[in-house]
N, C-alpha and C positions, 0 to 999 in steps of 0.2 A: 473498687468498683465491682459490680456483678454484670456479667454478659447478659443475663436474663433481663436486667433493668434496661440495658441499651436496646435489646431486641424489642422489648415492649414499647419503649419510647418511639422507636421508628415505626413499629407496627401501628401505633396510634397517631401517626402522621406528625410527630413533633420533631423539632430541629435538634440534631445531636451537637453537643458542645465539642470544641476542638480537642479538649482533654479526653473525652470519651472516644473520639475517633482515633486519637493517638494510642490510647490504651488498647483498643481493639486490634489495630495493626501490629503493634509490638507483641501482644499476647498471641495472636494467630500465627505470626511469623516464627515465634520461638516454641510453638507447640502447646502453650498453656490453654489455649481455646481450641476445643475439638472441631472437626469438620462439620458435624451436624449443627452446632450452634452458630458457626460462621455462616453456614448455608442458610440458616433461618434469618440472619441479619441481611444477607445479600438478597433474599427474596423480599424482605420488608422494604429494602431500598428499591428493588425492581418495581414493586407495586406502588410505592408512595413517593418516589423521587427524592432528590436532595436539592437544596438551594445552593447558590454560588459560594457562600461562606463555607458550607459543609464540604462542597466539592474541592475548594481550594485547600482545605485542611486535609482531606483524604489524599489528594494528589501529592501534597507536600510530604506527608508521612510515608507514602509509598516510594517516592523518589529518594528520600533520606533513609530508607530501609537498607540501602547498600551504598555503593560508591557513587559519588557525584563527580564526574570527570572534570578535571582542572585543565582547561585549555588556555591558561594565561601565557603559556609559552608561544602561542600562535598570535601573530600580529593581525590587527584588523577584525572585521565582523565575522562571526561564525553563524551561518544560516543553514537550517535544514528544511527538508520538505517531507511531508507524510501524506499518504493516501489511505482512505478507509477501506480500500480493496475493491477490485473489479475484475472483469474478464478481458484479457488482452492488455491490461494496464502495465506497460513496461516503462512508463514515463521517467521514473527515477534513474533508469540506467543511462539514457543520453543526457538527462538534466544535470546530474551531478558533475560530469566532466565539463559541460558547457559553462556552468556557473563558476566552477573552480578555475577554469582557464581564463576567466574574466577578472580574477582577483578577489573573489569572495570565497572564504573557506567553507567546505561542506562536510561536517562530521555526521555521517549518516549511519544510524543503527536501524536496520530493516528487519522484516519478518519473513516467515515462510508462508506457504499457501494455507488458506483457512477455508474449509468447505469448498465451495465452487470457485473461489477466487485464487488467483495465482500469487506467488510470493517472490519478491525481489531476490532473496537469498537462493532459492531453488534455481532461478534463472541464471544467476551469476555462476553457480556451481556447475552449470552445463559447459562453461568454458574450461577445458582441460587444465587441471591443477589449481584453479582459482580457490584461494583460501579465505573464507568469510569468518573463520573461528580464530581471530587474532585476539591476544590479550589487550587490555586497556592501555598498557604501556606502549605497545606497538601502534595501537590506534592513535594515541597522542602524538607519537613520533611521525607517523605518516601525514596526519593533518598538518603538522608543523612543516614537514619537508615538501610535500607536493600539494597541500591545500585541500585534500580530500581523502576519505577512506570509507569503505562500505563493509560493515560487519554485522553480525547477528547479536542479539541480546546475550550478554555474558551472565554468569551466575552472580556477578557482583552488581550488575545494573538492575535497580528496582526489583530485588528478589521477592518482595511482598506481592508485587503485581503478578509475578510468574505463578506464585502459589494460589493467589486468589483467582487468576484466570482459569487455572485447571479446575478449580471448584465450580466456577461459573459454567464452564463447559459441561460439567457433569450434572448440573442442577437446573438447567434451562434458563439461566439468567444472563446469557451472553447479550441479547439485544436490548440492553438497558442503557439509555443515554448517559446517566451519571457514571455508570460503571465502565462504559466504553470510553468516555471522555477522560476519566481519571487514569485509566489504563494507558491510553495513548500519551497523555501529557506527562505522566510520571516518567515514562521511558525517555521521552524527548527532552524534558528538562534536565534529566540526569546526564545528558550528553555534553553539557557545558556550553549550550548554544546561547546566542544573543537574540535570535529571532527565528520564527517558524512560519512556513507557508503550508497550509493544509488543503488537500484536495478531497473534498467530501463528495462521494459518489451518490448519485440519485438515479433510481430506475430499476429495471427488472434484474440487472446483474449486480445490484448493490445490496448492502445490508439495510440501508434506508431506502425504501421503495417509493416514498412520497416526498414531494418538495417540502411539505410542512415538517415532517420528521427530520429531514436532512438539515433544514434551516435551524431547527431547535438544537441539533447536535453541533452544527457549525458555531452558533452563538455561544453554546456552552464551552466549546474548545477555546474560542477566542477570549471568552470571559476568564477562563483559567489562566491563559497566557498573560492577559492584562494584569491579573492579580499577582502573577509571579514576576511582573516587571519586564516581560519579553514582548518585542514587536511581533505581532501575530496577525496573519490574514488568512481567511478561509474562502476557497472557491467552491461553489456548488456546481458540479459538472455532470453531464449526462452519461449514464451508464445503462442505457437500454441496449444499444448495439455493443458488441465487443469493440474495444479500441484498436484501431489499425486493422491489418489483415491477418496477422499471425497470432495464434492462441496456442500456447505451449511453453516450453522452456528454451531449448536451443533455438527454435525458430524466432522467438521474441528477442533473443540476443542479436540475431542476424538483422532483424528489422530495426533494432536500436542502432546498430552500426550503420545501417543505411541512412538513418536520420542524421547521424554525425557526419556522413558524407554528403549531406545536402539533398538526399533523396527520401524515399519512404512515403507512407500514406499522409494525406493532408491533415486528418484529425490529430494524428500523433505530432506532426510538425507544429500545428497551431497550439495545442495544449502545452507542449514542451516550451515553446517560445513565450507563451503567456505566463507560465509559472516561473520561468527563468527571469523574465522582466521584473516580476514582483520580488524575487529573491535578491536580485542585483540592486533594486531600489531600497529594500529593507537593509541591505548591507552597505548602503551609502556609496555604492559604486556607480550608480546612475541617479541623476537628479529627478527623473520622471520615468514612468512606465514605458513611454515611447522610446526614451533613450536607452533603457534597459533592454528592450526588445531588439533595438538596432545593434547594441553591443553583443547580444547573444547570437544574432544572425551573422555578424562579422566573425565571431569565433568559429562558427561552422564553415563559413565561406573560405576563411584563411587556412583551415585545417588544424587550428589550435585545439579545438575541442576533441577531435579525433586523436591528436597527439597526447592529450591529457588522459584519454581513456586507455591508450596504449601504456602510459606510465602507470596508471592504476593497476592494470592487468599484470605488468611486470613486477611491481612492488608487492602484489598480493599473490605471487607465485603462479600466475596463469600463463597460458600460451599466447603471446601477442600475435603469432602468425595467423590466428583466426580472423584478424581484421582484414586480411586480403585473401585468405583461403578458407571459405566457409565449409569446405569438405572436412576440415579438421574438427568441426563441431559434431556432436552426436546426431545421427539421423535415424530414419525409420526404413524398414525393409519393404513395407507394403503401403499402398494407398488405394483409396476408394473415393469415387465422386458421388456426392449427394445432390440429386437434381430436383428441380421444381416440378410439382405435380400438376400445376395449372398455369395458365396465363394470368398476368395481372401485375399489380404493384406490391412490393413488400411493405406491408402496413406496420409490422413490428417484429422484433426478434426477442425471444425470451433468453437473455444472456445466461441466466442461471442454468438453463437446460444445456447450453453450449458448454459451460464450465464443467457441469457434472458429467457430460459425455467424455470430456478429457480426463476427468478423475477416474472413470471406469476403466480407461485404457492405460492408466499409469502416469498421466501428466500431473496428477495431484494425488492426495492421500485419502484413503477411506478411513484409516486410523493413523495415529501419530507415528507408530513404528514402521509404517510402509515406506519402501524406497521409491523414489521418483524415477521414471523412465524419461530422461531429458530429450530423447529423440521423438517422442510422441507429440503430435501437434496438428493444428488445423490451419488451412488457408481460407479465410472468409472472403469469397469472391463477390457476394451480393449482400448489401446492407439496406436498412430501412430507407424507403423513398426510391429505390431502384426499380426499374421496370424489368420483368422477367417473362420469358416464354416457357411453355411447358417443355420439360426435358433439358432446360438450361442448367448448368452446374451452379449450385449455390455455395457449396463447401467442398474442399478437397481434404479428406481425413487421412493423415499419415500415422501408421500404427506398426507395432512389432508383434503383438500377440492377438490371436483370434478371440480369446476369452472376453466375453461381454461386448464383442463387436456389434452384434445385432441390436442389443439394447442401446448402445451408444449411438448408432445410426438412427434408430427410432427417436431418440431424444433430440437429435439435431433436426430431424424432419419436423418434429412437433414444435420446435422452437420458432419456426418460420410461419408467420401469418400473412397469407397473400390475399389481396382483394382490391378494392378501389384505392386510388391515390389519396394519401393523407398529407397534411401540412408538416414540414420538417421542423424538428425541435432544435433549439440552439445547443451548442457544445458547452457553453458556460451560461448557467442560469442567473447567478448573482455572485457578488463578492461581499464578504462581511469582514470589516476591519475594526 
């Protein structure tokens, strides 16, 4: 085959054969196809889309470019959850121990922060000593022993995706539904799961800002899951406001622990229980979503879910004392209150601006090589629909360095739109199964 023929075919909006997709993935992975020709094909895909047969082939080739985890040693269903990324989205952290404590195994391979969105791995690493860089052998062992393990993508898991993602990032082809979907699903299917629950974010803090685009992505993800023979469900959830009150790394771990103690913000509670119910239902642990929700709530009330999180922390070399002593978590030296400039109702919040303010101060990365400052974070005191008076505090910003502070504060102020009262939007827009 010639890569030029494949590029031209997709450029002219024609369907690629499974053999052509396979040849491309193998050729690019082993270095036979140079970056500039791979980039041309990615741009052709970005502009002209792929159908479900092409997507299934692309996903299958990427997941088989490396190790596919064998979890046959683990009894019962293995169900994971994936979020497309948001601001304040710490749902995976309380969700995994809740579901595992109810008897469904959760093999979870998570990611780091991307752009304005936070990453589960960065949050977990704010727990002193917590190790997310475990080999696949240890991952299999822990899923078998305690029913859950939370790690990052290893060099053996879907390596073709890792190489293609880096090229997408450099060529402006990240926000492509077929490329996003195949990237997500290749990593998830490589985990050895039986089912998957997807949280597809919609709104100002999401990569998919419209319900139409988010629905298209969700349908594509579920379609790939179905083609692979996996039970898959996708929830389209609101990502206009930051989720919960905490935005950062250390502070989001603390908020997650509060959820496991039966406390914490209502939106985090609601979304965690909703996704837990679906995971328990897919894992045949609950006959209905109502039964799954009840089971998850009981795990919180009884303390089983918190005990499971303690077990995770210990097994992954973290400090379990943080569960009762939050002062053991990294903190910030300084804080500043950002106040409302006028009376009125909060009409909307641009969560991307909130996320980027955190990035400026070290809660996220400007470039891949940057280190995270886990103590940097925000407490979101006012959210969409709240009434505010001039001078009332909207956000408390906790920081360690003055560099870029003025710009960060300006971005947070710009994120808030105050005016007349507006109708509240639902937390979950729809479910696709």
